[in-house]
N, C-alpha and C positions, 0 to 999 in steps of 0.2 A: 411663133414667128408668125404672122399674120403673113398672107398673100393676100393676091388681088382677087380675095372671091367675090367682091363686092359687085366688080365689074361684070362677071361672068355668070354668075350664081341664079340669077334670073329667068336666064334662058331657060334650062331647063327644069330648075325647082323653084319659079316664084310663083309660079300658078298652085302649086302643091302647098307652098310654107302657106299662104295666105289661107288654103281652103281648111289647113291643119290650126290655123290660130283662129278661125270661123268656129271649128268646132270646139275648141279649148272656151271661147267663149259661152259655150251652152252647157259647161260643167255647172252641176249643181253648188250653189252660193251655201254661207252658213245661215242665211235665212230660211231656205229650202231646209236644211235640216234640222230646225227646229220645227219647223211645221211639220216634218216629217216625225220627230220624235212625239208630236204630241198627238200621232193616229191612235185608232185606239181598234181600229179591224182593218186587215188586207186588204181590202177595197175601200177604204179612206187612204190606205196610200196609194191605189193606183189611181184614187181619183187625183191626188194630189201631182202626181207625176204625170197626168194626161196633159197638163200646163207646161211640159217640159218638152222635150225633142224625143223622151222615152213613152209618149202618149200613143202615137201610131203605131208603136209595137204590142200596147196594151191593150187597145182601144176594142178589141173582138173577144179577150179573155171572159169566159163565164163567171159567175160566181159559184159554191167557193173559191177565192187563189188559192194557191200554194205557195210558199216561200222560192218553191223551184223553179214555179213557171214565171216570178218576177225575175228572179236571176238569168234564165234563159233569155226573157227574152232582152233582157236590156245587154246580155252578152250579144246576143243577135245584130243590135244596133252597131257595135264597137265590129264586128268582124265586115259586116256591110262596109262602115268606115273604113276599115283597113282593105279592103276587098277595093274598092274606088279605087283609093289611091297609089294600091299597087298596079292599078292596072296603067293607071296615067305615068308612071315613074318609069325614068329611065336610068342608063348605069349612071354613077355606082350609088344610086337613092333606092332603084329596085331591089340589090342585094342587100343593102342596110337594112330596108323594112322585112327582109326575108330572114336576116338574121337576128330579129326581134321575136319571132315566135321560134327559135329553137328551143327558149326555156320553155315552152308549153310542150313541144314534142317530146323533149326527155319525161316530162312530168306524166304524160300519156302513154309514154311506155315505161314507165314504174309502176303505174296506175295497173296496166291491163295483165304487166309480168304479176304482180303482189295479189291482183285480185283471181289469178289461174292460179295461184299458189294456195290459195284458200279455195279456192274449188266453186268459183263464182260465176255467175253464167256471163258468156263473152258478151251478149248482146247490151245485158246490162251495163255491165262495166263501157261499152262503146257509149251509150249514153252520156254516160258521166264525163266522158272525154273533154276537154276544151276544144271548141272547134277551129282553132286557131292552129292546133299543133296535129291538126291530122294529118295521115299520107296514105295512099292505094293500099298499102298492104299490112295496116295495122292490125288488122282483124287474126291475120295469122301468126302474130306475136304469142297466141296460148299453147301453140303447139311446142316449143322452144322447152329445153330440161336445164340448158347449163348457158353459159355467157358466149360462148364458141359457136352453139346452136340460132342464139338470138341472132347474133352478127351475120351469119353463113346462110341463113334460111329468109331473113326480114331484113333487117337494117344495114346492107350492105348497098341496096339501092338508094340510101335514104340522105341527107344532108348529114347525119348524124355517123355516117360511117368512120368520116375520120377519129372522131373523137373516141370510137369504141378500142383505138390500137391499145389506149394503156389499161382496157381493163377485161382484156379478153382472157379468162380462165376456162379450166374444166369441170372447175367447181360447180356442183350442184346449187341451184337458186334458192336461196332461204333468206327470209327477213334480213337478217344482216346484210350478207352479199349484195343484195338488191340496192340496200339503203348506201352502202360503200360504191356503187356502180353508179347511182342517183350521182353521188359527189363527185364522182370523178369525171362524169361526165359534162358536169355544169363547170367546173375546173376547166376541161378544154374548152368547152364553148366560150366560156368568159374569157380567156386568156386570146382565143380564136378572134374575138369579135371587137376585143381589145386594139391588137394589132392589125387590124382592118381598118380599126378609126382613125389610129396612128399613120397610117398608110395614108390617108385620107388628107391630113393635114388640117392646118388653120383653125378655125372656129370650133369646127366639127370635132377635131381632136382633142382641145383643149378641155370642152364641155361634157363629152363623153368619157375620156379618161378619170375626170370626176367621180361623175354618175356610175360609171362601170367599177372603178377603185372603190368605192361606197358601197357597194351589191359584193364585190370580193369580200371585203373586211365583215360586213354583215355576217356573210354564210360562214367566215371562218369563227367568229365568235358563237353563229349557231352550233359548228358542230364541234365547237368546244366542250359547250355544256350541253348536248345532246350525247357525246360521248364518255362524260363522267360516269363511272359507275361500271363502264362495261368492257367486253373482253382487248377494245380496241387498243392495241399499244400506241405509243408516245410517236416513233416515227411512220406507223400508218397514218396517226391522224394528222400529220405535220405533211404529210404525200397529199390530203385532201386540199390543202389550202392553195389558193391560187398563186400564180409566182409574181404579182403587182399588187398595188395598193399602199394603203398610208403604212398598213403594219408590216409591209414585205422590208426588209427581210427578218428583224431584229423583234418584230410583234409576237412574230409566228414562232420565233426559237422560245419565246415566254408561256404562248398559249399554249404550247405544244405540252407542256409541261404543269399545266394547273390542273389542281384537283377539285375546288369547287367554286362554287360562282363568287364567291369575294375574291378569288385570285384574280379570275379573269376581270374584274372588275379594276383589282389594282394596276395591271396589265393596262386597259384600255384609259383609265386614267390620264397616262400619260402622255394619252395622245391629246390636244387643246379640242379639235372638232369635236370627240368623242367624250367630252369631259361633262357637256351640258344634257347629255343623253343618261351618262349613267347617274348623275347627280337628283334626276327624278326620281330614282329608285330608292327603297330602304335597304339595309345590307340582308343579303340572303333571300331576297327577291326577285326572282326572276318572270315572274307571269305577265308584267307588265314592259317586259325589256321589246316585245314586237312590235309595241303600241307605238314605244317611244323611237324604234328604228323609224317603222312608219311614217311618222311624224316629222324626224327628218329627211327623211327620204323626199316626204312630198314641196318639202321647203324648197331642197334642191332643185326639183323638177320644175318648181315654178320660177325659180329662176333663170333658168334653160330659154326659158323666153324672152328675157331681158335682152336677149343679144339677137340680130338678124344673119341670117347669110350663111345656116349651118342646118347640118339633118339632127342634129340634137333634139329640137322640138317635135319630131316624128316620134321619138324613142319617150320623151318627156310624157306626150299627149298620151301615146297609151297606157302606160305606167299610171296616171291620173285616172285615166277612165278605169283602169282595172281596182285601181282603189276604190273608184266612187263605188263603183259596183259589190266590192265587199262591205264599205257601209251600209249599201242599201241592203245586203243580205242579212247582216247585223240586223239591222233595226225592224225588218221583216221578222227575224226569227224572235227579237223580244218582244214583239205583238202578238205574232201567231202564241206564244207560249205564255204570254200574260206576264213577262219580265219585267217590264214597263220602267222598274227600279234601277236596270243594270243597261237599258238602251244608252248610254250615256259613255259606258265604260270601254267601249273600242271602235268608236267613230271617231274617224280620221277626218277634221275638217280641211279641206284643198283652199278654201281662199277665208 
């Protein structure tokens, strides 16, 4: 049920909603992507991007360019825009914007812990962390030997602390445990974000519940496919699924017992919104599944801008910009490695 958000929304949220809609207008179009796909070198890509809002961030970079530099500078633009919006936001929008970064925090924690396990240099790992997911004590993650220490020494003072209650064990950290930790944290985070959006009510609750449900369902499918052939039991697999979404609860029951990609496909085709995703794939094929999910997500994120007076546009814009950076990374890698025939394989057009 809609409230009277149209009456009061603009008092605190109107200016920032206008700003984020302005940012959305600067996203790269299909024509931009077609031009980028024709580029022969990374300097050509830089030249084309100089006419977009990425121009000021790339203009002082010397040749020869590297893919990592392009991605880094494009991410810096996203971080600057995010910080600008966060500075001007009031409650509850400021909390909503902070929630958007918790996913990056989880990824950064997992990156550092995994890297330390494989004896990588901490400084090198910190450079690979996403700037939106940084927090003060992140460098000290390297000292932890198990989940309990990880929580007690570092994460107890971060926003992720409440999500750790389900995965504190004294088991030593290994690749399997770290992956389970990542998915358990993501599950707790998505459920918490979902509850927060429901509490906000109105159009924000309606639009965000659709976007977060899609995210939860996509994670359930990925967990299922990635755990096929591992020692993860059916019950353990089911514990990693979020307790909301279109697949909850009956789809989760069926996914928990799937033993190959075609069984997953059989479960997902019972749900009309996901039929179109799986109809693009041939049987036994999972490589293109990520792209199909990204395309569906982009479609849903663009629809969030069709309504006004809600916070979903901030989430949608951040996700669309992150997708754009993934596209630029793929195009740059293909150009750098002389694989231009594959350049369209992973590019997801936004408009």
